[in-house]
C-alpha positions as CSV (number, residue, x, y, z in Angstrom):
1,M,-9.9,31.9,5.4
2,T,-10.9,28.3,5.5
3,T,-13.9,26.9,7.4
4,A,-13.6,23.5,9.1
5,V,-15.8,20.9,7.6
6,Q,-18.4,19.7,10.1
7,P,-19.7,16.2,9.6
8,L,-23.5,15.7,9.6
9,P,-25.1,14.1,12.7
10,S,-24.6,10.4,12.8
11,P,-27.8,8.7,11.4
12,R,-29.4,5.6,12.9
13,L,-27.8,2.7,11.2
14,S,-28.4,-1.0,11.2
15,L,-25.8,-3.3,12.7
16,R,-24.8,-4.5,9.2
17,Q,-24.3,-0.9,8.0
18,R,-22.3,0.0,11.0
19,L,-20.1,-3.1,10.6
20,A,-19.6,-2.1,7.0
21,D,-18.5,1.3,8.0
22,Y,-15.9,0.0,10.5
23,L,-14.7,-2.3,7.7
24,E,-14.4,0.6,5.4
25,L,-12.2,2.4,8.0
26,T,-9.6,-0.4,7.6
27,K,-9.2,0.4,3.8
28,P,-9.9,-3.2,2.8
29,E,-8.3,-2.9,-0.7
30,V,-5.0,-1.6,0.8
31,S,-5.1,-4.1,3.6
32,S,-5.6,-6.9,1.1
33,L,-2.5,-5.8,-0.8
34,V,-0.6,-5.7,2.5
35,L,-1.7,-9.3,3.3
36,V,-0.7,-10.6,-0.2
37,A,2.7,-9.0,0.0
38,T,3.2,-10.4,3.6
39,L,2.2,-13.9,2.4
40,V,4.7,-13.7,-0.5
41,G,7.5,-12.6,1.9
42,Y,6.6,-15.4,4.3
43,Y,6.5,-18.1,1.6
44,A,9.7,-16.9,-0.1
45,G,11.4,-16.9,3.3
46,S,10.2,-20.2,4.6
47,R,12.4,-23.3,4.6
48,G,11.1,-26.9,4.4
49,A,7.5,-27.6,5.1
50,L,5.3,-24.5,5.4
51,D,4.2,-23.8,8.9
52,W,0.6,-22.9,8.2
53,L,-0.3,-22.0,11.8
54,L,2.6,-19.5,12.0
55,L,1.5,-18.1,8.6
56,L,-2.0,-17.7,9.9
57,H,-0.8,-15.8,13.0
58,T,1.4,-13.6,10.8
59,L,-1.5,-12.7,8.5
60,I,-3.9,-12.0,11.4
61,G,-1.4,-9.8,13.2
62,T,-0.3,-7.9,10.1
63,G,-3.9,-7.5,9.0
64,L,-4.9,-6.0,12.3
65,V,-2.0,-3.5,12.1
66,A,-2.8,-2.6,8.5
67,G,-6.5,-2.1,9.4
68,G,-5.6,0.1,12.3
69,T,-3.3,2.1,10.2
70,G,-6.0,2.7,7.7
71,A,-8.5,3.7,10.4
72,F,-6.0,6.2,11.9
73,N,-5.3,7.6,8.5
74,Q,-9.0,8.2,7.8
75,L,-9.3,9.8,11.3
76,L,-6.5,12.2,10.7
77,E,-7.6,13.1,7.1
78,R,-11.4,13.3,7.7
79,G,-11.5,17.0,7.0
80,D,-9.6,16.6,3.7
81,D,-11.8,13.6,2.8
82,A,-14.9,15.7,3.2
83,R,-13.6,18.1,0.5
84,M,-12.9,15.4,-2.0
85,R,-15.7,13.9,-4.0
86,R,-14.3,10.3,-4.1
87,T,-13.9,10.2,-0.3
88,A,-16.7,12.5,1.0
89,Q,-19.0,9.5,1.7
90,R,-16.5,7.7,3.9
91,P,-17.8,7.0,7.4
92,L,-16.2,9.9,9.2
93,P,-16.7,12.8,6.8
94,A,-20.3,11.5,6.1
95,G,-20.9,11.5,9.9
96,R,-21.9,7.8,10.1
97,L,-19.1,7.2,12.7
98,T,-17.8,9.6,15.3
99,P,-14.1,10.5,15.6
100,M,-14.0,8.9,19.1
101,A,-15.4,5.6,17.8
102,A,-12.8,5.6,15.0
103,L,-10.0,6.4,17.4
104,C,-10.9,3.6,19.8
105,F,-11.3,1.2,16.9
106,A,-8.0,2.2,15.3
107,A,-6.1,2.0,18.6
108,V,-7.5,-1.5,19.4
109,L,-6.6,-2.8,16.0
110,S,-3.1,-1.3,15.9
111,A,-2.0,-2.2,19.4
112,G,-3.7,-5.6,19.2
113,G,-1.9,-6.4,16.0
114,V,1.6,-5.5,17.2
115,L,1.0,-7.4,20.4
116,Y,-0.4,-10.4,18.5
117,L,2.7,-10.5,16.3
118,A,5.0,-10.1,19.3
119,L,3.4,-12.9,21.3
120,L,2.5,-15.4,18.5
121,V,5.1,-14.8,15.8
122,N,8.3,-13.0,16.9
123,G,9.6,-9.7,18.0
124,L,11.2,-8.7,14.7
125,S,7.9,-9.0,12.8
126,A,6.2,-7.0,15.5
127,W,8.9,-4.3,15.4
128,L,8.6,-4.0,11.6
129,A,4.8,-3.7,11.8
130,F,5.1,-1.0,14.4
131,A,7.7,0.9,12.3
132,T,5.4,0.7,9.3
133,W,2.5,2.0,11.4
134,A,4.5,4.9,12.9
135,S,6.2,6.0,9.7
136,Y,3.0,5.9,7.7
137,L,1.0,8.0,10.2
138,F,3.7,10.4,11.6
139,F,5.8,11.0,8.4
140,Y,3.8,10.2,5.3
141,T,0.3,11.3,6.3
142,P,1.3,14.9,7.4
143,L,3.6,15.4,4.5
144,K,0.8,14.8,2.0
145,K,-0.3,18.4,2.6
146,K,3.2,19.9,2.5
147,T,5.3,18.4,-0.3
148,T,5.2,16.2,-3.3
149,W,8.0,14.2,-1.7
150,C,5.3,12.6,0.3
151,T,5.0,9.8,-2.3
152,L,8.7,8.9,-1.8
153,V,8.4,9.0,2.0
154,G,5.2,6.9,1.9
155,A,6.9,4.3,-0.3
156,F,9.2,3.2,2.6
157,P,6.4,2.0,4.9
158,G,4.4,0.9,1.9
159,A,7.1,-1.7,0.9
160,M,7.4,-3.2,4.4
161,P,4.9,-6.1,4.2
162,P,7.3,-8.6,2.5
163,L,9.9,-7.9,5.2
164,I,7.3,-8.6,7.9
165,G,6.4,-11.9,6.2
166,W,10.1,-12.9,5.7
167,A,10.9,-11.9,9.4
168,A,8.0,-14.1,10.5
169,A,9.4,-17.1,8.7
170,R,13.1,-16.7,9.6
171,N,13.3,-14.2,12.4
172,A,16.0,-12.4,10.3
173,L,16.3,-10.3,7.2
174,E,18.6,-11.6,4.5
175,P,19.4,-9.8,1.2
176,Q,16.7,-11.7,-0.6
177,A,14.1,-10.1,1.7
178,W,15.3,-6.6,0.7
179,V,14.9,-7.5,-3.0
180,L,11.2,-8.1,-2.4
181,Y,11.1,-4.8,-0.5
182,A,12.7,-3.0,-3.5
183,I,10.2,-4.5,-5.9
184,L,7.3,-3.3,-4.0
185,F,9.0,0.1,-3.3
186,L,9.5,0.8,-7.0
187,W,6.1,-0.5,-8.1
188,Q,4.3,2.0,-5.9
189,F,5.4,5.0,-7.9
190,P,3.7,4.2,-11.3
191,H,0.7,2.8,-9.4
192,F,0.1,5.8,-7.1
193,L,1.1,8.5,-9.7
194,S,-1.5,7.1,-12.1
195,I,-4.1,7.4,-9.3
196,A,-3.0,10.9,-8.5
197,W,-3.2,11.8,-12.2
198,L,-6.7,10.5,-12.5
199,Y,-7.9,12.3,-9.3
200,R,-5.6,15.4,-9.4
201,E,-8.6,17.8,-9.3
202,D,-9.9,16.0,-6.2
203,Y,-6.5,16.0,-4.5
204,A,-6.2,19.7,-5.2
205,R,-9.6,20.3,-3.5
206,G,-8.4,18.4,-0.5
207,G,-5.1,20.2,-0.3
208,I,-3.1,17.1,-1.0
209,R,0.2,17.9,-2.7
210,M,0.6,14.9,-5.0
211,L,3.0,15.5,-7.9
212,P,0.3,15.8,-10.6
213,V,-1.4,18.5,-8.6
214,V,1.6,20.8,-8.9
215,D,2.7,19.5,-12.3
216,P,-0.3,20.4,-14.6
217,E,1.5,19.7,-17.8
218,G,2.5,16.2,-16.5
219,T,6.1,16.4,-17.6
220,A,7.7,15.6,-14.2
221,T,4.9,13.0,-13.5
222,G,5.5,11.2,-16.8
223,R,9.3,11.2,-16.2
224,Q,8.9,9.7,-12.8
225,I,6.4,7.1,-14.0
226,V,8.8,5.9,-16.7
227,G,11.9,6.1,-14.6
228,Y,10.5,4.0,-11.8
229,A,9.0,1.5,-14.2
230,L,12.4,1.2,-15.9
231,A,14.2,0.8,-12.6
232,L,11.7,-1.9,-11.6
233,L,12.5,-4.1,-14.6
234,P,16.0,-5.3,-13.5
235,V,15.1,-5.3,-9.8
236,A,12.2,-7.7,-10.5
237,L,14.6,-10.1,-12.2
238,A,16.9,-10.2,-9.2
239,P,15.1,-13.1,-7.5
240,A,16.2,-15.3,-10.4
241,W,19.8,-14.1,-10.1
242,L,19.8,-14.8,-6.3
243,Q,18.4,-18.3,-6.9
244,M,15.1,-17.5,-5.2
245,A,13.3,-18.6,-8.4
246,G,14.1,-20.3,-11.7
247,A,13.9,-19.7,-15.4
248,V,10.1,-19.6,-15.5
249,Y,10.0,-16.7,-13.1
250,F,12.8,-14.9,-15.0
251,V,11.1,-15.1,-18.4
252,G,7.7,-14.2,-16.9
253,A,9.1,-11.3,-14.9
254,L,10.9,-10.0,-18.0
255,L,7.7,-10.1,-20.1
256,L,5.6,-8.5,-17.3
257,G,8.2,-5.8,-16.8
258,L,8.4,-4.9,-20.5
259,A,4.6,-4.8,-20.7
260,F,4.4,-2.6,-17.6
261,L,7.1,-0.3,-19.0
262,E,5.1,0.1,-22.2
263,F,2.0,1.1,-20.3
264,A,4.1,3.6,-18.4
265,R,5.6,5.0,-21.6
266,R,2.2,5.5,-23.1
267,A,0.8,7.2,-20.1
268,A,3.8,9.6,-19.9
269,A,3.6,10.3,-23.7
270,S,-0.1,11.0,-23.9
271,R,-0.7,12.4,-20.4
272,T,-4.4,11.5,-20.7
273,K,-6.7,10.1,-18.1
274,L,-7.4,7.2,-20.4
275,D,-3.8,6.0,-20.5
276,A,-3.4,6.8,-16.8
277,R,-6.3,4.5,-16.1
278,R,-4.8,1.8,-18.3
279,L,-1.5,2.1,-16.4
280,L,-3.4,1.8,-13.1
281,H,-5.1,-1.4,-14.3
282,A,-1.7,-2.7,-15.5
283,S,-0.1,-2.0,-12.2
284,V,-2.9,-3.8,-10.4
285,A,-2.4,-6.8,-12.6
286,Y,1.4,-6.7,-12.6
287,L,2.1,-7.2,-8.9
288,P,0.0,-10.3,-8.2
289,L,1.2,-11.9,-11.4
290,L,4.8,-11.3,-10.6
291,F,4.4,-12.5,-7.0
292,G,2.4,-15.5,-8.2
293,L,5.3,-16.5,-10.5
294,L,7.7,-16.1,-7.7
295,M,5.7,-18.5,-5.5
296,L,5.1,-21.0,-8.3
297,D,8.8,-21.1,-9.3
298,K,10.4,-20.8,-5.9
299,R,13.8,-22.5,-5.4
């Protein structure tokens, strides 16, 4: 029989501390990645001179939806977060913010972001942002406690930001946009599985069924890490084949992909936290370097 975790009474906090807690609700690191991927999608999809004002509106609207999604996620998972060491001090499980305050904050950000995109960018980008929000919260989040397939399900909304950016620039989705989607989709698996391997004991305490939790030997986890890193290699070269970028991008993407694959192979072979951490760092470096090359060598 499990006992619900009751947060401590909310302490008196300074305005700066309270603002910091609201910011933490938005998951700034994840939201920053969303904004970078949206920027890449917008830049790759833009034609002629860059419309900086439209780009700004796109990033503001997408950032609001991303922050609202993170806040809703923390609201839904506050009990699980309280049981995990790395998340126990988040604002909700620590009792620094009330669930009602988080709910109002998340709702304002989410609805405001979708409306902002619809009014100041276009309907397609707003619809994609809403679909990302809904699938993340209503499919991925509840599945995290039920099945290891949650990572696959979560990768679909997780890869949406480049599509939002492309849709903002062109109000359409061409095949090139889906290549960017595929790159981000495949990248997520080595990235998140390395995190799950590092914190599998914590995930187990929280009842989160990430693959490393139910795969203590790491065989299936290593196989997936290498498989997705291998699949990512040719997909990341596709922008050059589709004339989205030139030879500089092709060579850089090939070298980055081979290096990333080697980190994945080592992590799968050793199944140690040290190599999982190295893979995590490699994944964090890989994506901005790849996207940076794409933007620099855009055709």
